[in-house]
C-alpha positions as CSV (number, residue, x, y, z in Angstrom):
1,X,23.4,15.2,5.0
2,X,21.1,16.6,7.8
3,X,21.5,15.0,11.1
4,X,18.0,13.3,11.1
5,X,19.0,11.9,7.7
6,X,22.4,10.3,9.1
7,X,20.4,9.0,12.0
8,X,17.7,7.4,9.8
9,X,20.5,5.9,7.5
10,X,22.3,4.4,10.6
11,X,19.2,3.1,12.2
12,X,18.4,1.0,8.9
13,X,22.1,-0.7,8.8
14,X,21.0,-3.7,10.7
15,X,17.5,-4.1,9.1
16,X,17.2,-6.4,6.3
17,X,14.6,-6.3,3.4
18,X,11.5,-8.2,3.6
19,X,10.9,-10.9,0.9
20,X,7.5,-12.4,-0.6
21,X,5.5,-14.2,1.9
22,X,2.8,-13.8,4.4
23,X,4.5,-12.1,7.3
24,X,3.4,-11.5,11.0
25,X,4.3,-9.3,13.8
26,X,4.0,-6.3,11.3
27,X,3.7,-2.5,12.1
28,X,3.5,0.4,9.7
29,X,6.3,2.7,10.4
30,X,6.3,5.2,7.7
31,X,3.7,6.8,5.2
32,X,5.0,9.2,2.6
33,X,2.7,11.4,0.3
34,X,5.3,13.4,-1.3
35,X,5.6,13.6,-5.0
36,X,8.9,11.9,-5.7
37,X,11.1,12.4,-8.9
38,X,13.9,10.2,-10.9
39,X,16.3,12.0,-13.1
40,X,14.0,15.1,-13.0
41,X,10.9,13.3,-14.1
42,X,7.8,12.6,-11.8
43,X,7.5,9.1,-10.5
44,X,4.8,6.8,-11.6
45,X,4.3,5.8,-8.3
46,X,2.6,7.4,-5.2
47,X,1.4,6.9,-1.6
48,X,4.7,5.0,0.0
49,X,4.2,2.9,3.0
50,X,7.0,1.2,5.0
51,X,5.9,-2.0,6.9
52,X,8.1,-3.4,9.3
53,X,8.4,-6.7,11.1
54,X,9.2,-6.3,14.9
55,X,10.0,-8.4,17.9
56,X,6.4,-8.9,19.4
57,X,7.9,-8.2,23.1
58,X,10.7,-5.5,22.4
59,X,9.2,-4.1,19.1
60,X,12.7,-3.9,17.8
61,X,12.6,-3.9,14.1
62,X,13.9,-7.1,12.1
63,X,13.2,-6.3,8.6
64,X,11.2,-3.6,6.7
65,X,10.1,-2.9,3.1
66,X,8.6,0.4,1.5
67,X,5.9,-0.2,-0.9
68,X,3.6,2.0,-3.2
69,X,1.0,1.9,-6.1
70,X,1.3,2.8,-9.5
71,X,-0.6,6.1,-10.2
72,X,-4.0,5.7,-11.7
73,X,-4.0,6.8,-15.5
74,X,-7.3,6.7,-17.5
75,X,-5.7,7.3,-20.5
76,X,-5.9,4.2,-23.0
77,X,-6.4,1.8,-19.9
78,X,-9.6,-0.1,-20.3
79,X,-9.2,-1.5,-16.6
80,X,-8.9,1.9,-15.2
81,X,-12.1,2.0,-13.0
82,X,-11.7,-1.4,-11.8
83,X,-7.9,-0.3,-10.7
84,X,-9.5,2.6,-9.0
85,X,-12.0,0.8,-7.1
86,X,-9.3,-2.0,-6.1
87,X,-7.0,0.7,-4.9
88,X,-9.5,2.3,-2.8
89,X,-10.6,-1.2,-1.5
90,X,-6.8,-2.0,-0.4
91,X,-6.5,1.5,1.5
92,X,-9.8,1.0,3.0
93,X,-8.8,-2.7,4.3
94,X,-5.5,-1.2,5.8
95,X,-7.6,1.5,7.6
96,X,-9.9,-1.1,9.0
97,X,-7.3,-2.8,10.9
98,X,-7.2,0.6,13.1
99,X,-10.8,1.9,13.0
100,X,-14.2,1.0,12.1
101,X,-15.8,1.4,8.5
102,X,-18.1,4.3,10.3
103,X,-15.1,5.7,11.4
104,X,-13.3,5.7,8.1
105,X,-16.2,7.3,6.4
106,X,-17.4,9.9,8.8
107,X,-13.8,11.2,10.0
108,X,-11.8,10.8,6.6
109,X,-13.0,9.5,3.5
110,X,-16.5,10.6,3.3
111,X,-15.8,13.6,1.0
112,X,-13.1,12.5,-1.2
113,X,-15.4,12.1,-4.2
114,X,-17.8,15.0,-3.6
115,X,-16.1,17.6,-6.4
116,X,-16.8,15.0,-9.0
117,X,-20.7,14.4,-7.9
118,X,-20.3,10.7,-7.7
119,X,-22.2,8.7,-4.9
120,X,-22.0,5.4,-5.9
121,X,-19.9,2.7,-7.6
122,X,-21.8,2.6,-10.7
123,X,-21.5,6.6,-10.7
124,X,-17.6,6.0,-10.4
125,X,-17.9,3.6,-13.3
126,X,-19.8,5.9,-15.5
127,X,-18.0,9.2,-14.8
128,X,-15.9,10.4,-17.7
129,X,-12.4,10.6,-15.8
130,X,-10.0,12.9,-17.0
131,X,-6.3,13.1,-16.1
132,X,-6.7,16.2,-14.0
133,X,-9.7,14.5,-12.0
134,X,-7.8,11.4,-11.4
135,X,-4.6,13.6,-10.2
136,X,-7.0,15.4,-7.7
137,X,-8.7,12.2,-6.4
138,X,-5.2,10.5,-5.9
139,X,-4.2,13.7,-3.8
140,X,-7.7,13.6,-1.7
141,X,-7.3,9.7,-1.1
142,X,-3.5,9.8,-0.2
143,X,-4.0,12.9,2.1
144,X,-7.1,11.4,3.8
145,X,-5.1,8.2,4.3
146,X,-2.1,9.8,5.7
147,X,-4.2,11.9,8.0
148,X,-6.1,8.6,9.2
149,X,-3.1,6.4,9.8
150,X,-0.6,8.7,11.3
151,X,-1.8,8.2,14.8
152,X,-1.2,4.8,14.5
153,X,2.4,4.8,12.8
154,X,5.3,3.3,14.7
155,X,6.7,0.2,16.0
156,X,4.1,0.1,19.0
157,X,1.3,0.0,16.9
158,X,-1.1,-2.7,16.2
159,X,0.6,-5.9,15.1
160,X,-0.6,-7.1,11.6
161,X,-0.3,-10.0,9.2
162,X,1.2,-8.5,5.8
163,X,0.6,-10.4,2.4
164,X,3.8,-9.8,0.1
165,X,3.9,-11.1,-3.5
166,X,5.7,-10.7,-6.7
167,X,5.2,-9.1,-10.1
168,X,4.2,-11.3,-13.1
169,X,8.1,-12.0,-13.8
170,X,8.6,-13.0,-10.2
171,X,11.5,-10.5,-9.7
172,X,10.1,-7.7,-7.7
173,X,8.3,-7.8,-4.3
174,X,5.2,-5.9,-4.2
175,X,1.7,-5.5,-2.7
176,X,-0.9,-8.0,-4.1
177,X,-2.8,-6.6,-7.0
178,X,-6.3,-7.3,-5.5
179,X,-7.7,-8.1,-2.3
180,X,-6.5,-7.4,1.3
181,X,-3.1,-6.1,1.9
182,X,-3.0,-6.9,5.6
183,X,-5.1,-8.1,8.7
184,X,-4.9,-7.6,12.5
185,X,-3.2,-10.4,13.9
186,X,-5.5,-12.9,16.1
187,X,-5.0,-15.9,18.3
188,X,-5.7,-18.0,14.9
189,X,-4.3,-18.5,11.6
190,X,-4.1,-15.6,9.1
191,X,-7.0,-15.6,6.5
192,X,-4.4,-14.2,3.9
193,X,-4.0,-16.6,1.2
194,X,-2.1,-16.6,-2.3
195,X,-4.2,-16.9,-5.6
196,X,-2.9,-19.6,-8.1
197,X,-1.8,-16.7,-10.3
198,X,0.5,-15.3,-7.5
199,X,1.9,-18.8,-6.6
200,X,2.8,-19.3,-10.4
201,X,4.6,-16.0,-10.4
202,X,6.6,-16.8,-7.3
203,X,7.5,-20.0,-9.0
204,X,9.6,-18.0,-11.5
205,X,12.1,-16.7,-9.0
206,X,13.5,-17.6,-5.4
207,X,13.5,-15.9,-2.4
208,X,12.8,-12.0,-4.1
209,X,14.1,-9.3,-2.0
210,X,15.5,-7.1,-4.5
211,X,14.2,-4.3,-6.9
212,X,11.3,-3.5,-4.6
213,X,8.2,-1.8,-6.7
214,X,4.7,-0.9,-6.7
215,X,2.0,-3.4,-7.5
216,X,1.1,-3.4,-11.1
217,X,-2.6,-2.7,-11.3
218,X,-3.2,-3.8,-15.0
219,X,-5.5,-6.8,-15.2
220,X,-3.5,-9.8,-16.7
């Protein structure tokens, strides 16, 4: 095991996992866009983000969690376009915690759809997406996101509120399927709220901290 891997492991010994809930004093401490494999098979997830809860004064980590999204798949999925747009909106929402919409477009996301010739939401919905197109788009988005977010990664980053929910079985902690993932902390209360369906899922389980997973993007 390499020295950096040993140090990373030791640094996590006293850091517990975050559970479902709307959390405060959150920072992004890691973004991984590399392809992962399980038993030799490519993972069905991509774009892994590690959020950490820190002491607002010392910035020492208290808890953390790595979350990700399921890969977008147009084959046999009638919700594909909606899932794609929601994923883009959630990634955009994370970036807006650190920069303006104009900065996102002008510096990072302005060209991610150029190779497909789409210029509007309607174009995205009408485009005949093939698996290779989607794979290329996912690469464009995750690479653009990592480039944009990297300067802000670390325990000294902007403090956020973070919303973590569970899957439909109430067993896995994940990002919300829809809507904002996080927001910048202000002096007032957070605007992040749970939907009735999310609260129903929560009721199926207690304090969920195990089996961390990506958000399921299929519409229920």
